[in-house]
C-alpha positions as CSV (number, residue, x, y, z in Angstrom):
1,M,15.4,-0.2,17.7
2,K,16.6,-0.5,13.7
3,L,14.0,-0.4,10.9
4,E,14.7,-3.7,10.3
5,D,14.4,-5.4,13.1
6,W,11.0,-3.6,13.8
7,C,9.7,-5.1,10.3
8,A,11.0,-8.5,10.7
9,E,8.7,-9.1,14.0
10,Q,6.3,-11.5,13.6
11,D,2.8,-11.4,14.0
12,D,-0.5,-11.5,11.7
13,A,-0.8,-7.6,11.4
14,L,-1.2,-6.2,8.3
15,K,1.1,-4.6,7.7
16,L,0.8,-1.5,6.2
17,N,3.6,1.5,5.5
18,L,2.8,5.0,3.8
19,H,3.8,6.1,0.9
20,P,3.0,9.6,-1.4
21,R,2.9,7.2,-4.6
22,A,0.7,4.0,-3.4
23,K,-1.9,2.5,-5.8
24,Y,-4.3,1.6,-2.7
25,S,-5.9,4.0,-0.1
26,I,-7.1,3.3,2.9
27,N,-10.6,3.1,1.7
28,T,-9.5,0.0,-0.5
29,L,-7.9,-2.8,2.2
30,P,-10.2,-5.2,2.5
31,E,-12.2,-6.0,5.4
32,P,-12.1,-7.2,8.9
33,I,-8.7,-6.4,10.1
34,Q,-8.0,-6.9,13.2
35,K,-5.1,-5.3,13.6
36,V,-2.3,-2.9,11.9
37,R,1.5,-2.2,12.0
38,L,1.8,0.5,10.4
39,L,5.1,2.5,9.6
40,I,5.2,5.8,8.8
41,G,8.5,7.3,7.1
42,P,10.8,10.2,8.5
43,E,10.2,13.3,6.7
44,G,11.6,13.2,3.5
45,G,10.5,9.5,3.5
46,L,11.9,6.2,3.1
47,S,14.9,5.8,1.1
48,A,14.4,3.2,-1.6
49,E,16.7,0.6,-0.3
50,E,14.3,1.1,3.2
51,I,11.2,0.5,1.0
52,S,12.7,-2.7,-1.1
53,M,13.0,-3.5,2.7
54,T,9.5,-3.3,4.2
55,E,8.8,-4.3,0.6
56,E,10.6,-8.1,2.1
57,H,8.7,-7.8,5.4
58,K,5.0,-7.8,2.9
59,F,4.2,-4.2,4.0
60,E,1.7,-2.9,1.5
61,E,1.6,0.1,0.8
62,T,-0.9,2.9,1.6
63,L,-2.0,6.3,0.7
64,L,-3.9,8.4,3.0
65,G,-4.9,11.1,0.1
66,P,-3.0,13.6,-2.2
67,R,-1.5,15.3,0.4
68,V,2.0,14.3,2.0
69,L,2.1,14.9,5.7
70,R,4.0,16.0,8.2
71,T,5.4,12.8,10.2
72,E,3.7,13.8,13.5
73,T,0.2,14.5,11.2
74,A,0.6,11.4,9.2
75,A,0.5,9.1,12.3
76,L,-2.7,10.4,13.6
77,T,-4.8,10.9,10.0
78,A,-4.1,7.1,9.5
79,I,-4.8,6.2,13.1
80,T,-8.6,8.0,12.1
81,A,-8.8,7.2,8.5
82,L,-8.4,3.6,10.4
83,Q,-11.2,4.2,13.2
84,V,-13.3,5.3,10.4
85,R,-13.2,2.5,8.4
86,F,-12.8,-0.6,10.8
87,G,-13.0,0.7,14.2
88,D,-14.8,2.4,16.3
89,L,-15.0,5.4,14.5
90,G,-18.1,6.1,12.2
């Protein structure tokens, strides 16, 4: 599936794009959150055009922390952080 097609899918989830220079972190997200659509870019990050496209589809840039994680590590870290903040790991 093309990235733009996936980003354009309509649902009621909070749309998050992990970005190392984002202003806000998972800890600053508003409550309550029932569903999350999480975008994690490839190694090297998303291009400027891809980031602009995600903004058009209402994705919020979100920071995991000061480190840039590998793609496969970022996914597990983000899901764990979301569960600690909103779910069943608290």
